[in-house]
N, C-alpha and C positions, 0 to 999 in steps of 0.2 A: 504493500499500499504506499502510495506517494503521498507524503505529510510535509508540514513546514514545522520547525521547531517551536516549543512554545515560548513566550515572552511574559511572564507574569511581573510585573512591577519592574522591567528592565527597560525601559525606553530610554532615548537619550535624553528626555526633558528630566528624568528621575535620576539616572546614573551620570550622565556628562559625560565622563572621560571612562569608557570601558576598562582601562587599567586599573582604575581606582578600586573596584571591588576584588580584582586578581591581586593586587598588591597586598592588600587585606587579609586575603586568603593564604598567600606565600609566607607573609610575616609571623602569623599566629597560629597557621596548622601546627599541630593536629586536634588543638583545642577549639573543637566547633563551636562550642558556646561563645566563646571569645570573639571567633570571627563574627559570629551571628549578631552579639552586642555592639561591634563596630560596625556593621552595615547597618544596622538600626539606627545607631547614632547620627552616620554620615548622611544616610540616604531617606529617612523616615522621621527625624527630629526626636528620635528616641520614645517613638510611640509604645513600645514594647509589643507589639502584635506579630502576627505570623507572616508578616511583610518580608521582613528580613530573613528570619531564620528558616522559613518554608519556601517562599516564593523565589527568592533570588537564587537560592540554592539549587531549586529544582531546575530555575531557567540555567543556570552555568553547567548543570549537568545534562540538561535537554540539547544544548549547544556543543557538548562534547568538549567543553573547557575545564571542566573539574571532576574528581573521582571522590567519591567518601570513602572508602576504604582500601587503603590509608587516605585520609583527607589529604588532598594536595590538586595540584595542576595537572593536567594532562601536556603532552608536548605543544596541542596547539594553543592550550591556555598560555604557557610560557613565551610562545611566539607574539602574542598578542600582547602581554604584559611587557615584553622587551620592545615593543615598538617606541621610536623616538618621541612620539608627539601623539595627541587625543586622536588626530585625524587619521595619522598613519595606522594606529590603532582599530579604528573602525573599518579602514579599509582592510586591514587582514582579517578581522572580524567576518566581513562580509564574503571574502574570497574563500573562506573557511565552510560558512554557510552554503557558498555556491557549489562549492566541491564536493560536499557531503550531505548536505542535507535540503536539496532540492530549491535553493535559494535562485537559480536562473528563472524558476518559474515565474518569479515576480517580475524580473527584469521582462520576461516575453509577455506577462499580463498588462504592464504598463505602456509598453510598445502598441500591444493591439487597440488597447483603449484610447491612445493618443491617435493613432492611423485612424479611428474611426470618430474621431473627435467627441468621446463621452467621457464623461467625468469619472477621475481617478478616486471615488468616494469608496468608504467602508465597503458598502454593500456592493457596489459595482465591481471593486478589485476582487472580493471573494467570489461573485458570482463568476468572473473571468477566470480565476484560478481553479475552480471546480470545474469548468468546462474544459480546462486544460489537463484533468486527470488529478488535481491535488484533491485528498479526502481529508475527512477528518476536523475540516474547519466548522467550530461550533457556532450556534446561534450568537450572536454577540461579540465573538471573538474580535480581539485586535492584534492577533499573533501577526498576520499579514502588514495589516499598517504599520505595526511596529519594527516589523524587518525592513520595511520601505523608507521608515524614518532614519534607520541607520545607514541606510545605503546614501539617503540624502546628507546626513551628516558626515559621511565620508567624503562627499561630493560626486558620487558617482551619477546624480540626479542634481539637478537644481531646481528651487521651488521658489516662486514669487506669490505670495499672497494666496488667493484661492485658486490659483491657475494650477493645472496639471504640472507635476514633475516632470522635467524635460532631462533627457540622458546627456550628459557630459562627454563626448566621444572620446577625448584623448584620455580622461582618467578612468573611464570604463577599459577603454583598453589596456590601459597600464596596470590596473587591478585585475580584471577577469581574463586579459588573453584576448577578447573578442569585443569589438564595439556594438553599440546597439545596432549602427548600420549595417556592420557586417553579418551580425545575428539575423537582423531583416533581410538583406540579400540573400542568404543560402535559404531562407524558410520561403522566400519568394521564386526560388527556382522552381521549374516542372520538376516533377517526382524522378524522371529519369535522368536527369542533370544532377541529381541530389545524391540518386544511387550511384552513378559514377564517380562522383567527387570521393564519396564514403569510401569505395572499393579502392580508388587511387590512393588517398590518404593512408588506409590501412595497410595496403602493400607497400606503400612508400617507406612508412615505419617499420614494417617487418623486415624490408630488404635494405633499408639503410642506403637507398640510392638515390639520387637528385633526378635522373633519367631512367624511363622504363619503357619496354615496348609496349605501343600502344594495344598490339594485340592481346598481351598478357590479361590487360585491364578490361578490354571490350569483351574478352571469350568469357570471363567471370559476368558480366553483366549480363550477356546473351544466355548464359547456363542457367542462371538463377531466376532471371527477372525477362525472361524473352518477351513477354507481351508488353511488356513496358518500350522497348525498343523497335524501330524500323533498321534491320540491318544494313539496308542499301543507303539508308540516309544518316547513320551513325554521325560521320563527320560534320555534315550539314547542321544536323539537328541538335547534336552533342557537343562535339569538340570544339567547334568555331565559336559557338557562342559562349562555351564558358572560357576559352582564349580572350574572346572581346570582353568578359566580365573580369578579367586579371585572377581567374583561379587557377588555370594552368598555361604553360607555353607550348606552342607546337614548331617544330621547325621551320625556317623561312621559305624551304621548299619541299614541305612536307607532301606526301603522294596523297592523290584524290583517287585511289584505286576503288576497287568495289568494297563499298562499305568502310573505307577510310581506316581498313584495319592497319596497313603499313606504316612504318615510321615510329617515332618516339613521342612520347608525351613526358612533360616535365611538370610537376606540381610546383606552383608559384609559392614566392613567399608569404604572399597572402593566406594560402591555403593552409601552408606548413607552420604559418604563426598561429592559428585559431588551435584552442586547446582540443585534444583529441576528442574528449567526452562531448564537444559541441557537433564532431562529426560523427563518433562511433559510440553511441549513448553507452553508460555504464561502466565503460571500461577502465576508467579511471578511479571509480568507487570501489572496483571489484579487484584489481589486480594491483598487489602491493607495492608500495613504494619503491622498494629496493629492486623489484622487478620491472618497474616501468621505466626505472633508469636505465636498464638494460635491454630495454626492447628491441632495439637497433643493433643488437650485437650480431657482426657477420656469422654466416651459417658454418664460416670454417672453423670461426672461434667456438662455436657451439658444439662442433664435432670433436674439438679439442678438450673441451670441458667433459666431454662424455667419456672419451679415451682416457683422462687423467687419472692417475695413481691417488689423489686426494679425493677423499670422501666429498667432501663440501663442494669441490670442483664439479664433480658427477651429480650431484644434487642439483646445482645452479643450473647446469647444463641441461639436466632433465626438465627442471621447469621452464626454462626458454623453449626448449623442445616443444612442450606441451603447449605454451602460448603461442608459439609460432605457427603449431598445425592448426590451432584454433582459428586463428586469424587466417590463414590461407585457405582454410575451408569455407570461410564465409561466417563462422558464428562469433557470439558474442560470449566471453566468458562470464559465468554469472557467481560461481563461488569456490573456493576452495576447500575440498574437504579434509584433505591430508595435505601439506606441503613437505617437500624432501626431508627437512631438517627434522619433522616429527617422525621420520622412517629410518633414521640413520642415514639418510640421503640415498636409499635406494629407491624410493619410489615417489611419486604424488599422484593424488587423486583430485580431479576437480570436475565441475559440473558446466557445463557450455549450452548456449541456445541459439537456435536458427529459426529465421522467420521467411525463408525461401519457399515461395507459394504458400507454404502450409507451416505451422509452427512445430518444432520439433526439439526435444531436450535430449543432451546426449552426455552420458557420463563416461571420463576418460580416466584410465588406470594406465599411467607410464612406469615402467619398471627399467632401472638399468643395474642389471645382473649378470653373471657369468652363465648361469645355468639356463635352462629351458623354462617357461611359463608353463607351471602345471596346471591340471585340472581346477583342484582347488582354488587357485587365483582368478580363474574364470567365472569359477560358480558362485565364489563371493560376490562378483561384480553384479550376477544375476539377482542375488537378493536385495543388493543396494539399488538396482533399475528398479526393480518392483517395488520398495519403500518409498523412492522418489518421483514416481511415475515417467521413469526416462523412457525414451522410445529406442535410444542407438546405445549400446556398449560398446566403446573405443577401447581397447587394450593394445598400448604400443611397448615395443621391449626392443633393447638394443642387442638382443640375444635371438632366441627362436621360441615357438611354440610345440609342445609335446604333442604327440599323435592323440593322446587322450584328450588334452584341451581343444584340439581341432575338431575332434568328433562331438564332443559335448556342445561346442558352440553350434555345430550344424543341427544337431539335436533339438536344441532349445530354440534355434530359427526356425525350424520346421513345426515346432509344436506349439510356439506362443506367437504373441505379437511384436517380441523383441527381435531386433537385429543385430547383427555383431559387425565391428569394423577393427580386423585385427592385422596389426602392422608391424612385421617383424625387422631384426636388424638390418637387413640387406635393402629394403625400403627405405628404412631412416637414412641410411648412410648414402643411396643415391639422392634423395632429397635432399639433404645437406650438402651435396655435390653441386645438383643441377639445378635446385629450386622448384618451387611451388608445384609445377607442371607433373613432376612425378608424383606428387601426392593426390594431387586431383586425379589423375589419370587412374591411381590406384583405387580410389573412393569410387569412381565411376563404374570401374570393372567389378569392385565389390558388391556395387549395388545391383548390376546384373547379375552375379551371383546369387545375391539375396533373393532378388526377383524368382529367380528359377528354383531356388529352394522351396519358396512359399508358395508356387503355383499348386501344389497338391492340398493347399487348406481349403477347406470349404469356404464359400463365399455366397451361399445361399443355404436354407433349411433345406433338408429332404422332403420330397413328399409333395 
């Protein structure tokens, strides 16, 4: 469920400088009664009611700036507290909320209301947020308007009297990495062009390359979203408009052959300068920061890590391999069930989802082991898939699968709704040597095999 954080008695009008309650907490923790008394004296004139002890602490916890046991600031809280001034602190607060707590929904809602000329009122903003998918806004709540006020306090919006708040393009770009105009420009693109940019940005992130074969991106668009594109007019309807809009660059002498597949395409600084979450939703929220920082690791380096004698290196290589495969297949990572560090750097389990024509949920298990993957390893994934309502069980290994494991996967595929994608070490090595095409070919061949295995399943009741 998409929600906004709660802001009970935590508006700029009450708190002023968001660093102040954080500094008090840092100074007086772990004595919570002393912290609450100091908050009460500073923000509520010593009223002695629940506003300081309950509401402020609940808000800081909801924002992810404070933990109760042991009492103290989170890493995000420390960053906000260490800001050089009150405005910088508000900007760090807003960026944190946008990154982790659906804060961009408020930016989008204000933009939409402004575009229509509707007032940005408490009720109007609430309705706009709810139409955009935000849930849990109670009757009479001011959580959404308080967040907007913190954005105004940080300078992301300017507001004069009763006029609607207007975005400050430079400040918003500096704070969020994307300006209101860029956000609007992307949202206004035809769906096919948005899909192309999403895939281009994702592939560019995964490959760590500035120039990519146009065919690589176009083929994925046509494979997963064929109904959205006219293949013969791809260059005219997708590539050239995006180049004219500054989203990508084409060679001056680009080919205009059939469908415009030949030649190269380069994502522009405009596209690459936008936070990944603005193009590939949920990526930043799900993938741990230490892995996000390494997502552009070259494939050759991933292979070196997998072959390292150091267990930590092998675990890191396994995590990067899993993410790269998910991205190249066109899925979105949704949750790490187990990271490699939790399994002595020998395996990683995560869930991904796709929305290519239909929704699908994939459970991935990646193992960096010297022995073959046994039947028990595959059987465990079947139980997890049933529990998590997954459709696909993907097991990836740097070694191979036992004959018993392969036979079991075939049996389950034939007898149930589940399907398997088994990727052995030979495929992994070719994939890391030659790129995404190897993996996509393997996935396509696997899908054909699964369809053949399931042909014997009943599709209508007998009689």
